[in-house]
N, C-alpha and C positions, 0 to 999 in steps of 0.2 A: 605681481605683474608690474613691469616697468617699461618705460619708453625712453630711449636715448637717441639723440640725433647722431647718427654714425659719422656724419661729416665734421661735426664740431666737438662731439663728446658731451654736449649739453644734456643735462637731465631734464626731460620735459614733463614726466608724469610717473607716479607710482601709486599702487594701491594694494592692500592686503585683503584677501577674501578667506574668511574662516567659516566653514560649514560642517555640520555633523556628517559622519560617514553612514548615511542612510541609503541613498541612491546615487552611486557614483556618476552614472551617465546624466542624471538630472542636474547634478551639481556642475558637471562639465558644461552642459548647455547654458545654465544660469550664469556661470562665470564668463563664458564666451560672449553671451549677449550683453552682460554688464560692461565688459571691456570694449566691445564693439560700439556700444552706445556712448561710452566716455571718449573714445578716440575718433569715431566716425561722425557723420552728420555735420550739419552746417556749423554748430557751436562746439564741435569736438576739438580735441587738442591738435590734431593734425592740420585741419583747415585753419585753425587760429594761428598756428605757427607759420603756415604758408602765407597767410594774409599779412602778418607782421613783417615777414621777410620781404614781401613785395612792396610794402609801404616804405620800408627803409631804403630801398634802392632809389637812385636818382632817376627822374623820368626818362632820360635818354636810354636807360638800360632796361626799361620794362618790356618784357616779352608778352606774347599773346596770352600765356597762361596766367601771368600776373594780372593783366588787364581783366581777364575772365574772373579771377577771384575778387578783385575790387568791384567789378560790375555786379557780382552776386551780392556783395555787401550793400551796395546802393539799392539793388532791387528789393532786398529784404527790409529796407527802411520804409518802403511803401508809401511814399509821398509823391506828389506830382513832380517835384524837383528831383528827387532821388531816382525816380523811374526814368526821367529824361537823361540823367547822368549815366544810369545803367545802360541805356541804349547807346549812348556815345561810346562808352568803354567797350561794350560788346562789339560794336561796329568797328572800332579800331582794332580789336583783337582779330576779327576775321579778315581784315585788310592785311595784317601781318601774317596770318596763317589761314588761308582759305580752306584748308583741309581739316580744320578743327571742328568736327561735327557737333560736339556738345555746345560749343559757343554759338553756332547757328541756331541751335534749339533754344538757348537762353535768350538770344536776341529776339527770336519770334515770341517767346513767352513774355518778354518785357513789353512788346507791342500789344499783345492781347490783354495783359493785365492793365495796361493804360486804358484800353477800351472799356473793360469791365468796371473799372473804378471811376470812369468819367474824367480821366486825365487827358485823353487824346483830343486834339483839336479837330482831327479828321478821322473819325472811327473807321470809315470804309477803307481809307488808305492804310491805316494801321493794321487792319485785319488782312488786307492783301499782303502786307509784308510778313505778317504772322504765318500765313499759308505758304508763301514763297520760301521763307527761311526754314520752316519746319520740314518741308519737302526736300530742301537742299540737305538738311541734316540727315534725313532718312535715307537719302541716296548715298551719302558718305558712310553712314554706319547703320545698316538696317537691323542690327542686333542691339542697339542701345534702347533699353527698356523705357527710359524717361522720354526719349524721342517718340517711341511708339505711343506712349500715353498722350503726348501732344498731338500726334497724328490722328488720334481718335477725335479730338476737338476739331481738327481740320476737316475730317470727313463729315462731321456734323454741320460745319459751315457750308460744305459743298452739297448738303441735302442727301447725305448717304448714311442714315443711322445704322444700317446693317454693317457697313464698312467701319463705322465708329466703334461698334460693339466688338468687331473682330480685332481692331487695334488695341482697345482697352484690355481684352482678354489676353492678347499676345504680350502686352506689356507686363502683366502680372505673371504670366507663365515664364517669361524671360528672367524676371527678378522678383520672386515672391517675398523676399526679405529685404528689399531695398526701400527704405522709408520714403525717399523722394518720389519714386515711382508709384507707390501705394497712395501717397498724398495726391498726386496728380490725377490718378484714376478716380479716387474718391471725390475729388472736387468736381470733375466734369461728367462722369458717367451717369449719375442720377439725373442730371439736367438734360442730357442728350438722349440717353437710351433707357433710363430707369434703373431698376435694381438698387434702390436707395438703401435698403437694409444691408445688402452686401457691401455697399460703399461705406456705410458706417463702420463696418468691421475692418475694412481696409484702412480707414483713417485712424481707428483706434490702434491697429497694429503698427502703423507708422509712428504714432506718438510713443508707443511702448519701445520701439526700436531706437528712437532718438528722443528720449525724454528731456534733453537739454534744450530743445528747440520748439517749445509750445507755440510761440508766436508765428512760426512758419507753418505748422501743421494744423493748428486750431481752426483756421478758416475753412479748410477742406472738410473737417469733421462737422463744423457747424452747418455748412451747406447740406451735407448728406443728412444730418439729423433733422434739419428743417423739412426737407423734402419727404423724409420718412415720418413726419408728423411728431417728432420729438422736440416740441417747442421749448419746454423748460430746459431740457438738456442742451439745446442749441444756445440759449442765453448763457448758461453756465460756461460753455465752451468759448463763446465769444468774449467772455471776460478775460480770457488768456491771451487774446490777440488785440493789437491796436485797432481801434475803430477808426480807420482812415480809409477814405475813398467811398464812393457811392455804393459799391456792392456790399461791403460788410455792414455799413449803416443801414442799408435796405433790409438785410436779413435780421439785424437787431430789431428794427422797427416792426417788421412783419411778425417775428416770433413774439415780441411783446404784445402786439395787437391781437394775435391769436389767443393769448392768455388773458386778454381783457385789460392789459396794462396800457391804457390809452395815453396817459400823460407821457410815459417813457417813449412810446412810439412816436408821438407828436414831436417830442424834443429831437429825436433822431431825424425825422422828416425835415424839421427846420434846419438842421445842420446840412443835410443834403442840398437843400435849396439855396442855402447861403454860401456854402463852401464848394459845392460841386454842381453848379447850375446846369452843366452839360449832361448830367446823368439823368436818364429817364428809365422807368421800368420797361416800357415797350422797346426802347433802344437796347436795353440789356437782353431782353428776350430775343430780339432780332440778331444782335451781334455776338451773343455768346457762342452758339445759339441755344435757346431752351426749346426742345422739341418733344421731350417725354411728356405724355398727357398728364401724369400725376404731378410733375413739376410745374407745368403750365398752370394747372388748377390751383396748386398751393401758392404759387407766386402771385397770380392775379387776385386770388381771394385775400391773401394776407396783405398785399399792397393796397387793396380797396379798404380793408379795415383800418390800416394805418393812415390812410389819407393820401397815399401816393398815386392812387388811381381813383377815378369816379366810382362810387358804389354801384354794384350791379343792380339793374332794375328788372 
């Protein structure tokens, strides 16, 4: 299998797959998934080549899609500064192309990630923009699976858990093999409507589909695992992701505390309070939102054990 840039003739990638002739159809499925994983996804060869092409162009020639790709790169760095830069890039992209549905989705996502991580100076305003941008994207492209996953979170913010569940299910139905969609559903569904065990499976499937991107998909799996009560597994998963922002540090602290690792939990709490002073557990519950009863119980219990909330009396 090989990939060549048809416009330049440049050789981008090649791989050889040798398998015994036992089950031809199983071999075809395996090779197809391996090729898709290597070429697709955020760290795949195709997106890497597109980002490099965008970066080489002078700024005056950057078009909306180039800005979108560079915005994704900034978003994935997951720092306060990079998220602000992602918002700037996505905003410029939709100025150039107001009909670019997926960019509206990512602009909204950058706002809600800023809220969840404790980066946003005004969480309420950021969440309003998340809702507005996601709805705009859904109007432009009602069949975009990732946008439907984000719409599930919007419905949760609007106090409509049933609508959220419909949106999450629609997202998976539209694209059951899209890693990004499965990741988005796995991250939000257990917090808003429940079904944590199912969310764990979605997140594991996402990581299998795009194994080159663990830092992108691991947080979703860790959230689902924590709500499902898989605390040790959540800690193992979080080791694959950068512990940046209040949300991931909170899950690390809670999982450690649930297992009795109090020193590790306290160290994470100290980081939250020093590096992300705007992040609070109750703010996270309100702004995400966390409405599923099992998730509310797990978060408040774990946060109390970790020292992020007063102990229940």
